[in-house]
C-alpha positions as CSV (number, residue, x, y, z in Angstrom):
1,M,4.1,-28.3,-32.6
2,N,7.8,-27.5,-32.4
3,A,9.7,-24.4,-33.7
4,D,10.7,-26.1,-37.0
5,A,7.1,-27.1,-37.7
6,L,5.9,-23.5,-37.0
7,T,8.6,-22.2,-39.4
8,D,7.5,-24.6,-42.1
9,C,3.8,-23.5,-41.6
10,W,4.8,-19.8,-41.8
11,T,6.8,-20.5,-45.0
12,M,3.7,-22.1,-46.6
13,T,1.6,-19.2,-45.4
14,R,3.9,-16.7,-47.0
15,R,3.7,-18.7,-50.3
16,E,-0.1,-18.3,-50.3
17,L,0.2,-14.5,-49.5
18,A,2.6,-14.2,-52.4
19,H,-0.2,-15.5,-54.6
20,W,-2.3,-12.6,-53.5
21,A,0.1,-10.2,-55.1
22,R,0.0,-12.1,-58.4
23,Q,-3.8,-12.7,-58.3
24,P,-5.3,-9.7,-56.5
25,V,-8.7,-10.1,-58.2
26,R,-9.4,-13.3,-56.3
27,L,-8.8,-11.5,-53.0
28,V,-10.9,-8.5,-53.9
29,V,-13.8,-10.7,-55.2
30,G,-13.7,-12.7,-52.0
31,V,-13.9,-9.6,-49.8
32,A,-16.5,-7.9,-52.0
33,F,-18.8,-10.9,-52.1
34,S,-19.9,-10.6,-48.5
35,V,-20.4,-6.8,-48.9
36,M,-22.7,-7.4,-51.9
37,L,-24.7,-9.9,-50.0
38,L,-25.2,-7.5,-47.1
39,L,-26.4,-4.7,-49.5
40,M,-28.6,-7.2,-51.4
41,F,-30.4,-8.7,-48.5
42,G,-30.5,-5.5,-46.5
43,Y,-31.9,-3.2,-49.2
44,L,-33.1,-5.3,-52.2
45,I,-34.5,-8.5,-50.8
46,G,-34.5,-7.8,-47.0
47,G,-37.5,-7.5,-44.7
48,G,-36.4,-9.5,-41.7
49,R,-39.3,-11.9,-41.2
50,G,-40.0,-12.3,-37.5
51,V,-37.3,-9.8,-36.5
52,R,-38.1,-7.2,-33.8
53,G,-36.2,-4.0,-33.8
54,D,-33.8,-2.6,-36.5
55,Y,-33.2,-5.2,-39.2
56,L,-29.7,-4.0,-39.9
57,D,-28.7,-4.7,-36.3
58,Y,-30.1,-8.2,-36.8
59,L,-28.8,-8.7,-40.3
60,L,-25.2,-7.7,-39.9
61,P,-24.1,-10.3,-37.3
62,G,-25.9,-12.9,-39.4
63,M,-24.0,-11.8,-42.5
64,L,-20.7,-11.9,-40.5
65,A,-21.4,-15.5,-39.7
66,L,-22.5,-16.3,-43.2
67,T,-19.3,-14.9,-44.5
68,M,-17.4,-17.4,-42.4
69,V,-19.1,-20.2,-44.1
70,F,-19.0,-18.9,-47.7
71,G,-15.8,-18.6,-49.8
72,L,-14.4,-22.0,-48.9
73,E,-14.2,-23.0,-52.5
74,S,-11.2,-20.8,-53.2
75,T,-9.1,-22.7,-50.6
76,M,-10.5,-26.0,-51.7
77,L,-9.7,-25.3,-55.4
78,A,-6.1,-24.1,-54.4
79,V,-5.5,-27.4,-52.6
80,T,-6.8,-29.6,-55.5
81,Q,-4.8,-27.5,-58.1
82,D,-1.6,-28.1,-56.1
83,L,-2.4,-31.8,-56.0
84,N,-3.0,-32.1,-59.7
85,K,0.1,-30.0,-60.6
86,G,2.4,-32.1,-58.5
87,V,3.2,-29.1,-56.2
88,I,2.3,-31.0,-53.1
89,D,4.4,-34.0,-54.1
90,R,7.4,-31.7,-54.4
91,F,6.7,-30.3,-51.0
92,R,6.3,-33.7,-49.5
93,S,9.8,-34.6,-50.8
94,L,11.3,-31.8,-48.7
95,P,12.3,-32.1,-45.1
96,M,9.1,-30.4,-44.0
97,A,6.6,-31.0,-41.1
98,D,3.6,-33.1,-42.1
99,G,0.6,-30.8,-42.7
100,A,2.6,-27.6,-43.0
101,V,1.3,-27.1,-46.5
102,L,-2.3,-27.3,-45.2
103,V,-1.7,-25.1,-42.2
104,G,-0.1,-22.5,-44.5
105,R,-3.1,-22.6,-46.7
106,A,-5.4,-22.3,-43.7
107,G,-3.4,-19.4,-42.3
108,A,-3.7,-17.4,-45.6
109,D,-7.5,-18.1,-45.6
110,M,-7.9,-16.9,-42.1
111,L,-6.1,-13.7,-42.9
112,Q,-8.5,-13.2,-45.8
113,S,-11.4,-13.9,-43.4
114,V,-10.2,-11.1,-41.1
115,L,-10.1,-8.7,-44.1
116,S,-13.7,-9.8,-45.1
117,L,-14.9,-9.2,-41.5
118,A,-13.3,-5.8,-41.4
119,A,-14.7,-4.8,-44.8
120,L,-18.2,-6.0,-43.9
121,A,-18.1,-4.3,-40.5
122,G,-16.9,-1.1,-42.2
123,V,-19.7,-1.1,-44.6
124,G,-22.2,-1.7,-41.8
125,L,-20.8,1.3,-39.9
126,A,-21.2,3.4,-43.0
127,L,-24.8,2.3,-43.2
128,G,-25.5,3.2,-39.6
129,W,-25.0,-0.1,-37.8
130,R,-23.4,0.3,-34.3
131,P,-22.2,-2.5,-32.0
132,H,-23.6,-2.0,-28.5
133,G,-21.7,-4.5,-26.4
134,G,-18.4,-2.7,-25.8
135,P,-14.8,-3.4,-27.2
136,G,-14.4,-6.7,-25.2
137,A,-17.7,-8.1,-26.4
138,F,-16.8,-7.0,-30.0
139,L,-13.5,-8.9,-29.8
140,A,-15.2,-11.9,-28.4
141,A,-17.7,-11.9,-31.2
142,V,-14.8,-11.7,-33.8
143,G,-13.2,-14.6,-32.0
144,L,-16.3,-16.7,-32.3
145,L,-16.6,-15.9,-36.0
146,L,-13.0,-16.8,-36.7
147,L,-13.4,-20.0,-34.7
148,L,-16.3,-21.0,-36.9
149,R,-14.3,-20.2,-40.0
150,F,-11.4,-22.3,-38.9
151,A,-13.6,-25.3,-38.3
152,M,-15.4,-24.9,-41.6
153,L,-12.0,-24.5,-43.3
154,W,-10.7,-27.8,-42.2
155,I,-13.9,-29.5,-43.4
156,G,-13.4,-27.9,-46.8
157,I,-9.7,-28.9,-46.9
158,H,-10.5,-32.5,-46.0
159,L,-13.2,-32.7,-48.7
160,A,-10.8,-31.1,-51.3
161,L,-8.2,-33.8,-50.5
162,V,-10.8,-36.5,-50.9
163,A,-12.3,-35.1,-54.1
164,G,-8.9,-34.5,-55.6
165,K,-10.1,-32.6,-58.7
166,P,-11.2,-29.0,-59.1
167,E,-14.4,-30.0,-61.0
168,L,-15.4,-32.3,-58.1
169,V,-14.7,-29.5,-55.6
170,Q,-17.1,-27.2,-57.5
171,A,-19.8,-29.8,-57.0
172,V,-19.0,-30.3,-53.3
173,Q,-19.0,-26.6,-52.5
174,I,-22.7,-26.3,-53.5
175,L,-23.4,-28.0,-50.2
176,V,-22.2,-24.9,-48.5
177,W,-25.3,-23.0,-49.6
178,P,-27.9,-25.0,-47.7
179,V,-25.7,-24.8,-44.6
180,G,-25.5,-21.0,-44.9
181,F,-29.1,-20.3,-45.8
182,L,-30.7,-22.9,-43.5
183,S,-29.8,-20.6,-40.6
184,N,-31.0,-17.6,-38.7
185,A,-28.7,-15.3,-40.6
186,L,-31.4,-13.5,-42.5
187,A,-34.7,-14.3,-40.7
188,A,-35.8,-15.3,-37.2
189,P,-36.5,-19.1,-36.8
190,G,-39.8,-18.2,-35.1
191,S,-41.2,-17.0,-38.4
192,M,-40.5,-20.4,-40.0
193,P,-42.5,-23.7,-39.9
194,G,-41.9,-25.6,-36.7
195,W,-39.7,-28.3,-38.1
196,L,-37.7,-25.9,-40.2
197,G,-37.2,-23.5,-37.3
198,T,-35.9,-26.5,-35.2
199,A,-33.4,-27.4,-37.9
200,V,-32.3,-23.8,-38.2
201,E,-31.7,-23.6,-34.4
202,W,-29.4,-26.7,-34.5
203,N,-27.3,-25.3,-37.3
204,P,-23.8,-24.5,-35.9
205,M,-23.8,-21.3,-37.9
206,S,-27.1,-20.2,-36.2
207,R,-25.5,-20.8,-32.8
208,T,-22.6,-18.5,-33.7
209,A,-24.8,-15.9,-35.2
210,T,-27.1,-15.8,-32.1
211,A,-24.1,-15.6,-29.8
212,V,-22.6,-12.8,-31.8
213,R,-25.9,-10.9,-31.7
214,D,-26.0,-11.3,-28.0
215,L,-22.5,-10.0,-27.6
216,L,-23.2,-7.0,-29.9
217,G,-26.5,-6.2,-28.2
218,A,-28.5,-6.9,-31.4
219,P,-32.1,-8.2,-31.7
220,G,-32.2,-12.0,-31.9
221,G,-29.4,-12.5,-29.4
222,E,-30.1,-15.0,-26.6
223,D,-28.2,-16.0,-23.5
224,G,-26.9,-19.6,-23.4
225,H,-25.7,-19.8,-27.0
226,L,-22.1,-18.8,-26.3
227,T,-21.2,-22.3,-25.0
228,A,-22.7,-23.9,-28.1
229,A,-21.0,-21.4,-30.4
230,I,-17.7,-22.5,-28.9
231,L,-18.4,-26.3,-28.6
232,W,-19.8,-26.8,-32.1
233,P,-16.7,-25.6,-34.0
234,L,-14.3,-27.3,-31.5
235,A,-16.2,-30.6,-32.1
236,L,-15.9,-30.1,-35.9
237,L,-12.2,-29.3,-35.6
238,A,-11.7,-32.4,-33.4
239,V,-13.1,-34.6,-36.3
240,F,-11.9,-32.9,-39.5
241,F,-8.5,-31.5,-38.6
242,P,-6.9,-34.9,-37.9
243,L,-8.9,-36.4,-40.9
244,A,-7.4,-33.8,-43.2
245,V,-3.8,-34.3,-41.9
246,R,-4.1,-38.1,-42.1
247,T,-5.5,-37.9,-45.6
248,F,-2.7,-35.6,-46.7
249,T,0.0,-37.8,-45.2
250,R,-1.4,-40.8,-47.0
251,L,-1.3,-39.1,-50.4
252,G,1.0,-41.0,-52.8
253,R,1.4,-44.0,-50.6
């Protein structure tokens, strides 16, 4: 990507950030959602089936991974709204790099994801959670979480471009819930029926959550999941990033 394309992408990112100033409630709700889930599962519904050790130490890395999967609908809706209002058509008429609009939207989403991770980790610290792996391991865990988010984001953008309408996006985003909860975010796979535990283990989000737990020294972490936690998102990116860009470039043809 050349300098002009990077400039175009940054311009589109600034456009999305400007929307934050005009619609701060959406940003606040997006950040608060993961915090409410942590408190709900940790203190109202929680119990940690099959978890050995402190449940909060197990739960928080899982909630960090779950946060990277949820919240895609805001980006998907923004893309479809731009499509239906003709905003993207106007951008396409400008001398702008292909895909800059999508990259700008993705950049703003990633910034919001960083805020969500920071808010969730801050609440966890206030509740008594402590990472045990050191600063380097903590940064590596954050990197894995953001990599998962980036991959999931391009899946969402591609589906939004294919759906084309906000009401269809709302139906598609329901599929995020099975992906999020059919994981080891809230309970250990060993406590589940054999077939279900196997499906949970193969969930890319479970691989990320397990690797993050290992890096943070939390119960439920296992060696050998780091490679899978990197390869799964990269594989998803290799498929859905070019699909999203190709779908975008074919719009209106």
